[in-house]
C-alpha positions as CSV (number, residue, x, y, z in Angstrom):
1,M,4.3,20.7,9.4
2,A,3.4,17.6,7.5
3,K,0.1,15.9,8.1
4,P,0.3,12.2,8.9
5,L,-0.9,9.7,6.3
6,N,-1.5,6.2,7.5
7,I,-0.1,3.6,5.1
8,G,-1.0,-0.1,4.9
9,M,1.4,-2.1,2.6
10,V,0.8,-5.4,1.0
11,G,4.0,-7.4,0.4
12,Y,7.4,-7.4,2.0
13,G,9.8,-8.3,-0.8
14,F,12.3,-6.1,-2.7
15,M,9.7,-3.4,-3.5
16,G,8.3,-3.5,0.0
17,R,11.8,-2.8,1.3
18,A,12.3,0.0,-1.2
19,H,9.0,1.6,-0.4
20,S,9.6,1.3,3.4
21,N,12.9,3.0,3.0
22,A,11.4,5.8,0.9
23,Y,8.6,6.3,3.4
24,Q,11.2,6.7,6.2
25,R,13.4,9.1,4.3
26,V,11.1,11.2,2.1
27,N,11.0,14.2,4.5
28,Q,14.8,14.3,4.5
29,F,14.8,15.0,0.8
30,F,11.6,17.0,0.2
31,D,9.3,19.4,1.9
32,V,6.3,17.1,2.1
33,A,2.6,17.9,2.9
34,Y,2.1,14.4,4.2
35,Q,4.3,12.3,6.5
36,P,3.9,8.6,5.9
37,V,3.0,6.6,9.1
38,L,3.9,2.9,8.7
39,K,0.6,1.5,10.2
40,A,0.5,-2.1,9.0
41,V,2.1,-4.5,6.6
42,A,0.5,-7.7,5.2
43,G,2.2,-10.8,4.1
44,R,1.4,-14.5,3.6
45,T,4.1,-15.8,6.0
46,R,3.5,-14.4,9.5
47,D,7.0,-14.8,10.9
48,K,8.7,-13.3,7.9
49,T,6.2,-10.4,7.9
50,E,6.8,-9.8,11.6
51,A,10.6,-9.7,11.0
52,F,10.1,-7.3,8.2
53,A,7.9,-5.1,10.3
54,R,10.4,-5.0,13.1
55,R,13.3,-4.1,10.8
56,W,11.4,-1.3,9.0
57,G,9.3,0.1,11.8
58,W,5.8,-1.0,10.8
59,Q,3.4,-0.8,13.7
60,R,1.5,-4.0,13.1
61,V,1.3,-7.1,10.9
62,E,-1.6,-8.8,9.1
63,S,-1.5,-12.1,7.4
64,D,-4.5,-11.2,5.2
65,W,-4.4,-8.1,3.0
66,R,-8.1,-7.7,3.3
67,R,-7.6,-6.6,7.0
68,L,-5.6,-3.6,5.7
69,V,-8.4,-2.7,3.3
70,E,-11.0,-2.9,6.1
71,A,-8.9,-1.1,8.7
72,A,-10.3,2.2,9.8
73,D,-6.8,3.5,10.7
74,V,-5.3,2.9,7.2
75,E,-5.8,5.6,4.7
76,A,-3.7,4.4,1.8
77,I,-3.0,0.9,0.5
78,D,0.5,0.4,-1.1
79,I,0.4,-2.7,-3.3
80,C,3.9,-4.3,-3.4
81,S,2.7,-7.8,-3.9
82,P,3.1,-10.2,-6.9
83,N,1.8,-8.7,-10.1
84,N,-1.1,-11.1,-10.5
85,T,-2.5,-9.9,-7.2
86,H,-2.6,-6.1,-8.0
87,R,-6.1,-6.1,-9.5
88,E,-8.0,-7.8,-6.7
89,I,-6.3,-5.7,-4.0
90,A,-6.7,-2.4,-5.9
91,L,-10.4,-3.1,-6.6
92,A,-11.1,-3.9,-3.0
93,A,-9.2,-0.8,-1.8
94,A,-11.0,1.5,-4.2
95,A,-14.4,0.0,-3.1
96,A,-13.3,0.8,0.5
97,G,-12.4,4.4,-0.3
98,K,-8.7,4.0,0.3
99,M,-6.0,5.9,-1.6
100,I,-4.0,3.4,-3.8
101,L,-0.3,3.3,-4.6
102,C,0.3,0.3,-6.9
103,E,3.8,-0.9,-7.9
104,K,4.2,-1.5,-11.6
105,P,3.1,-3.2,-13.7
106,L,-0.4,-2.0,-12.8
107,A,-2.1,-5.0,-14.2
108,M,-1.6,-8.3,-16.1
109,N,-3.3,-6.9,-19.2
110,L,-5.0,-3.8,-20.6
111,A,-8.5,-5.0,-19.7
112,E,-7.5,-5.3,-16.0
113,A,-5.8,-1.9,-16.1
114,R,-8.9,-0.3,-17.5
115,E,-11.1,-2.0,-14.9
116,M,-8.8,-0.8,-12.1
117,T,-8.7,2.7,-13.5
118,R,-12.5,2.9,-13.6
119,A,-12.8,1.7,-10.0
120,V,-10.3,4.2,-8.7
121,E,-11.8,7.1,-10.7
122,K,-15.2,6.1,-9.3
123,S,-13.8,6.2,-5.7
124,G,-12.5,9.8,-6.2
125,K,-9.4,9.0,-4.1
126,A,-5.8,9.7,-5.0
127,N,-3.9,7.0,-6.7
128,M,-0.5,6.4,-8.4
129,V,1.5,3.7,-10.1
């Protein structure tokens, strides 16, 4: 039986839809150790984020991604926001001890990517791009 993994996702655009779909269907294709639980999604526009959450089955909505990072019931942060926001979100999530899933590109440049990698390695948490 798969263990629940509480996901907080930042962004509700194309990749947010793709990731939401994958979370809902992954156990139909693979024997998984973890079952994603769609805990919370964050977006800048509240009404659009709420509509997205209803359509894809997210339990709650935040208008500030920092609330996801701070949330005790969120174990992993899925970064599906614009590319120039990945660094700030990933660094905050690593500092908070969250697992990180970051959509590509990881960073805007090599220096940012290295900084993000160091932060995640220091946290000791699982991560992926």
